[in-house]
C-alpha positions in Angstrom: -3.9 13.6 -9.9 -1.3 11.5 -11.8 -2.6 8.3 -10.3 -6.3 9.2 -10.9 -5.6 10.0 -14.6 -3.6 6.8 -15.0 -6.3 4.6 -13.4 -9.1 6.3 -15.3 -7.2 5.7 -18.6 -6.7 2.0 -17.8 -10.3 1.3 -16.8 -11.7 -1.4 -16.9 -8.3 -3.0 -16.4 -5.5 -2.4 -14.0 -2.8 0.1 -15.2 -0.3 -1.8 -17.4 2.7 -1.0 -15.0 0.7 -2.4 -12.0 0.0 -5.6 -13.8 3.6 -5.9 -14.8 4.9 -5.5 -11.3 2.4 -8.0 -9.9 3.2 -10.5 -12.7 6.9 -10.2 -12.0 6.5 -12.2 -8.8 5.9 -15.4 -10.7 3.2 -16.3 -8.3 -0.1 -17.6 -9.7 -2.1 -16.1 -6.9 -1.4 -12.5 -8.1 -0.8 -13.0 -11.8 -3.3 -11.8 -14.5 -5.6 -10.1 -12.0 -8.9 -8.8 -13.2 -10.1 -5.5 -11.8 -13.5 -5.7 -10.1 -13.7 -2.3 -8.5 -11.3 0.6 -7.7 -12.5 2.9 -4.9 -10.6 6.2 -4.4 -9.9 7.6 -0.9 -10.9 4.4 0.8 -11.2 4.8 4.6 -10.3 2.2 7.2 -11.1 2.8 10.8 -8.2 2.0 13.1 -8.1 1.8 16.9 -6.8 4.9 18.7 -6.2 8.2 17.0 -8.9 10.4 15.7 -9.0 9.8 11.9 -9.4 6.8 9.7 -6.5 5.7 7.4 -7.3 6.9 3.9 -5.9 4.9 1.0 -5.6 6.6 -2.3 -7.0 3.7 -4.2 -8.4 0.4 -2.8 -8.9 -2.1 -5.6 -10.7 -5.4 -5.5 -9.2 -7.8 -8.0 -9.4 -11.5 -8.8 -8.0 -14.3 -10.9 -8.8 -18.1 -11.0 -6.9 -18.4 -7.7 -9.2 -16.1 -5.8 -9.7 -12.6 -4.6 -6.8 -10.1 -4.0 -7.1 -6.7 -2.3 -4.8 -4.1 -3.6 -4.2 -0.9 -1.5 -2.4 1.8 -3.6 -0.5 4.7 -2.2 0.2 7.2 -5.0 3.3 9.4 -4.8 5.2 11.9 -6.9 7.8 13.6 -4.7 6.1 13.8 -1.3 7.3 11.7 1.6 5.5 8.9 3.5 4.7 11.4 6.2 6.5 11.6 9.6 8.9 9.0 10.9 7.8 7.1 14.0 10.2 9.3 16.0 8.5 12.4 14.8 5.0 10.9 15.2 5.7 9.8 18.8 7.2 13.1 19.8 3.8 14.8 19.7 1.5 11.8 20.1 -1.4 11.6 22.4 -2.0 8.4 24.4 -4.7 7.3 21.8 -2.1 7.8 19.0 0.4 5.8 20.9 -2.2 3.1 21.2 -2.7 3.1 17.5 1.0 2.8 16.8 1.1 -0.2 19.2 -1.9 -1.7 17.4 -0.3 -1.3 14.0 2.9 -2.9 15.2 1.0 -5.9 16.6 -0.8 -6.3 13.3 2.7 -6.7 11.7 3.6 -9.3 14.2 6.1 -7.2 16.1 7.0 -8.1 19.7 9.2 -5.0 19.8 8.7 -1.5 18.4 9.8 -0.6 14.8 12.9 1.6 14.6 12.3 5.3 14.9 13.3 6.0 11.3 10.4 3.9 9.8 7.7 6.1 8.2 4.4 5.9 10.0 2.3 6.1 6.8 3.7 2.7 5.6 2.5 1.0 8.8 -1.1 2.2 8.5 -1.5 1.8 4.8 -0.3 -1.8 4.9 -2.6 -2.6 7.9 -5.5 -0.9 6.0 -4.9 -3.4 3.1 -4.8 -6.3 5.6 -8.0 -5.3 7.3 -9.8 -4.7 4.0 -8.7 -8.2 2.8 -10.1 -9.7 6.0 -13.4 -7.8 5.5 -13.8 -9.3 2.0 -12.4 -12.7 3.0 -9.5 -12.3 0.6 -6.4 -14.4 1.3 -4.0 -11.8 -0.1 -3.4 -8.1 0.7 -1.1 -6.0 -1.5 0.2 -2.6 -0.5 1.5 -1.0 -3.6 3.3 2.3 -3.9 2.5 3.8 -7.3 5.3 6.3 -7.7 5.3 8.9 -10.5 8.6 10.4 -9.3 11.1 10.4 -12.1 13.8 9.6 -9.5 11.8 7.1 -7.4 11.9 9.5 -4.4 11.6 7.8 -1.0 12.2 4.3 -2.4 14.8 4.0 0.4 12.1 4.4 3.1 10.0 1.8 1.4 12.9 -0.6 1.2 13.7 0.0 4.9 10.2 -0.9 5.8 10.4 -4.2 3.8 13.7 -5.0 5.5 12.2 -4.4 9.0 9.3 -6.7 8.1 11.8 -9.5 7.1 10.3 -9.6 3.7 11.3 -12.2 1.2 12.2 -11.1 -2.4 9.6 -12.0 -5.0 11.1 -9.7 -7.7 13.0 -6.5 -8.0 9.9 -4.5 -7.0 7.8 -7.1 -5.1 8.3 -8.4 -1.5 6.4 -10.7 0.8 6.1 -10.3 4.5 5.9 -13.3 6.8 2.3 -14.3 7.1 0.4 -12.9 10.1 -3.1 -13.9 11.1 -3.9 -15.8 7.9 -3.5 -13.0 5.4 -0.6 -12.9 2.9 0.9 -9.3 2.8 2.8 -8.4 -0.3 4.5 -5.0 -0.7 5.2 -3.6 -4.1 6.9 -0.5 -5.8 5.5 0.4 -9.2 6.9 3.2 -11.4 4.1 5.2 -13.0 4.1 6.4 -16.5 5.7 9.9 -16.5 3.1 11.2 -19.1 0.6 11.5 -16.3 2.7 14.1 -14.5 1.4 16.6 -17.1 -2.3 15.5 -17.0 -5.0 17.5 -15.3 -8.5 16.0 -14.8 -11.5 18.3 -15.3 -13.1 19.5 -12.1 -16.4 18.0 -11.0 -17.5 21.2 -9.2 
């Protein structure tokens, strides 16, 4: 709800805090991005499992350098779902196949540690696959956190560390390039005023 209200208010631009985080990387490829479209609950089919990965907001953006796909995971205080250890404990063979696929998309020759949160794997791969579908050279997976205490930032940081990300800024990290797409991970602190906003029902 907080993210939806924030993005609605910012339309037709990106939310100010999102632009600030992206610009903080001092990388011309992701600076001054223009919002082309923002699709809520964007689904990406993944091998294995039974359900598609559902990204809170998938945004298509551009600047003079080209197209950038921005996958946004909105949070307040909820976690990034189960750890890999928890996920594997009850996983079917199809779900295990999906985990192996996600790890391969991240260029892993060995499994991620069990403490890594499963949701971070499939949200980042969803951004990569969407970037490929639109022939975009860059995929950004951005956590838009409205938590006053930046809850679960440590899980995000652990994921960036396991991907051997390089530091672009305090809140922006780049993973080693895999299969031609640049993957950038970001943490964006949302405006706390949207914690109190309720959107009218469409029903």
